[in-house]
C-alpha positions in Angstrom: 35.1 -57.9 36.1 32.2 -59.5 34.0 32.4 -63.1 32.7 30.8 -64.2 29.5 30.5 -67.7 28.5 30.6 -68.4 25.1 29.3 -72.2 23.9 30.2 -72.7 20.3 32.0 -76.2 18.8 33.9 -73.7 16.4 37.1 -73.1 17.3 37.8 -70.3 15.1 34.2 -68.5 16.2 35.4 -69.1 19.9 39.2 -67.6 19.4 37.6 -64.8 18.0 35.2 -63.7 20.7 38.0 -64.5 23.0 40.7 -62.3 21.8 37.8 -59.3 21.5 36.0 -60.0 24.9 39.0 -60.3 26.9 40.5 -57.1 24.9 37.7 -55.5 26.5 38.3 -56.4 29.9 35.7 -59.3 29.9 36.5 -62.3 31.5 36.0 -65.6 29.2 35.2 -69.0 29.8 34.3 -71.2 26.8 32.2 -74.4 26.2 32.2 -76.6 22.9 29.3 -78.4 24.2 26.2 -78.2 26.0 26.5 -80.8 28.8 29.8 -78.9 30.0 28.0 -75.1 29.7 24.8 -76.6 31.9 27.1 -78.1 34.8 28.8 -74.6 34.9 26.0 -72.3 34.6 23.9 -74.6 37.6 26.9 -73.5 40.0 27.9 -69.8 38.8 26.0 -67.0 37.0 28.1 -65.2 34.3 27.7 -61.6 33.3 26.3 -62.9 29.7 26.1 -66.2 27.8 26.7 -66.4 24.2 25.5 -69.9 22.8 25.2 -71.2 19.0 22.2 -72.8 17.6 24.1 -75.6 16.3 25.8 -77.4 18.8 26.9 -81.4 19.0 24.2 -84.0 20.6 22.4 -81.5 22.1 20.9 -78.3 20.3 21.3 -74.4 21.2 17.6 -74.5 21.7 17.4 -78.0 23.7 19.7 -76.2 26.1 18.2 -73.4 26.4 15.3 -74.9 27.5 17.0 -77.4 29.9 18.5 -74.4 31.5 15.2 -73.1 32.0 16.6 -69.9 30.0 13.1 -67.8 30.8 14.2 -67.5 34.3 17.9 -67.6 34.2 19.5 -64.8 35.9 22.1 -63.8 33.2 21.2 -62.5 29.3 21.6 -65.2 27.0 22.9 -64.2 23.3 21.8 -66.9 20.5 24.3 -67.1 17.8 22.1 -68.2 14.5 23.3 -69.2 10.6 22.4 -66.6 8.3 18.7 -67.5 7.0 18.1 -69.3 10.3 15.6 -66.8 11.5 12.9 -69.2 12.8 15.3 -70.9 14.2 16.2 -67.7 16.0 12.4 -66.9 16.7 12.0 -70.1 18.8 15.3 -69.2 20.5 14.0 -66.2 21.9 10.3 -68.1 22.7 13.1 -70.4 24.6 14.2 -67.3 26.9 17.0 -65.4 24.7 17.1 -62.0 25.1 18.5 -61.6 21.2 20.0 -63.3 18.7 23.1 -62.3 16.4 23.4 -63.8 12.8 26.4 -65.3 11.3 28.7 -64.2 10.0 29.2 -61.3 12.3 31.6 -58.8 13.0 33.2 -59.7 16.6 33.6 -56.1 18.1 29.8 -55.5 17.0 29.5 -58.2 19.0 31.0 -56.7 22.3 28.2 -53.8 22.1 25.8 -56.3 21.7 27.2 -58.3 25.2 27.4 -54.8 26.6 24.3 -53.6 25.7 22.7 -57.0 26.9 24.5 -56.6 30.0 23.1 -52.6 30.9 19.6 -53.8 29.9 19.9 -57.0 32.2 20.7 -54.4 34.9 18.1 -52.5 34.2 15.2 -54.8 34.3 14.1 -53.9 37.7 13.7 -50.3 36.9 11.0 -48.5 39.3 10.5 -45.9 37.2 7.7 -47.8 34.7 4.9 -46.0 33.4 3.5 -49.2 32.6 0.1 -49.5 35.2 1.3 -51.7 38.2 -1.6 -54.3 37.5 -3.0 -54.7 34.1 -4.6 -58.0 32.5 -1.9 -60.7 31.7 1.2 -59.1 33.1 2.7 -62.2 34.9 2.5 -63.8 31.6 5.0 -61.5 30.7 8.7 -62.1 31.3 10.9 -59.6 32.3 12.5 -58.9 28.8 8.8 -58.7 27.4 7.8 -56.1 30.0 11.0 -53.8 29.1 10.5 -53.9 25.3 6.6 -53.0 26.3 7.9 -50.2 28.6 9.4 -48.4 25.4 6.5 -49.3 23.3 4.2 -47.3 25.9 6.7 -44.3 25.4 6.0 -44.5 22.0 9.7 -45.7 21.0 9.6 -47.7 17.1 11.7 -51.1 17.3 14.8 -49.4 16.1 15.1 -47.2 18.9 13.8 -49.6 21.3 16.3 -52.0 20.2 19.3 -49.5 20.3 17.7 -48.7 23.7 18.2 -52.4 24.9 21.3 -53.3 23.0 18.8 -55.5 20.6 17.6 -55.9 17.1 15.0 -54.4 16.1 13.6 -57.8 14.3 14.0 -59.3 18.0 12.0 -56.2 19.2 9.0 -57.0 16.6 9.2 -60.8 17.7 8.6 -59.7 21.4 6.2 -57.6 20.3 4.1 -59.9 18.6 4.5 -62.5 21.2 3.5 -59.5 24.0 0.5 -58.5 21.8 -0.8 -62.5 21.6 -0.3 -62.6 25.3 -2.3 -59.9 26.0 -5.0 -60.7 23.6 -4.4 -56.9 22.1 -6.0 -56.3 18.7 -3.7 -53.8 17.7 -1.3 -51.1 18.9 -4.6 -48.9 20.4 -5.8 -51.9 22.0 -2.6 -52.9 23.6 -2.0 -49.4 25.1 -5.4 -49.7 26.2 -4.5 -52.4 28.3 -1.2 -51.4 29.6 -1.9 -48.1 30.6 -5.2 -48.0 32.4 -6.4 -49.1 35.9 -4.3 -50.5 39.1 -2.9 -47.2 39.9 1.0 -46.9 38.1 4.9 -47.1 39.8 
């Protein structure tokens, strides 16, 4: 059974998520602040983490950094207030896979959690069309490589998001980060960098 960690100081949010996720067969463990979550997350790995940006004492972003979320072996979804997009983008830079805007539909969150878990399971697939080695590959996170794989196959942001279980806006953020890390001037330049040389899988 997949365990989901929920980190949110709002009891109504925790209760709503607990009900829908438990009803779908997930084991739910809730935390009201970052410290207790960090202690648990360091000794056991859940199937997925849902964490609110605004936590008491230590913000969700601080918690991600302290956890070293970029290298944490489970997908992390950040819950962010409406209009709080810059913070959500910071969360993705800090290692979150995706963000969910409040107010949200709890049943939609279940689909996002399933999508995140499936995406994570597929991160190490070996059927990539990307060149085995291309300049800057080591600078990309596993999830950025997964987004890049979709871009290379010609998927739109919406299609890539649907396949990966993340929002088109999140794909956009990853795409911008990939372009920046690989010093690609435009989409054609990006394809030239990642598809040529070094052989393919």
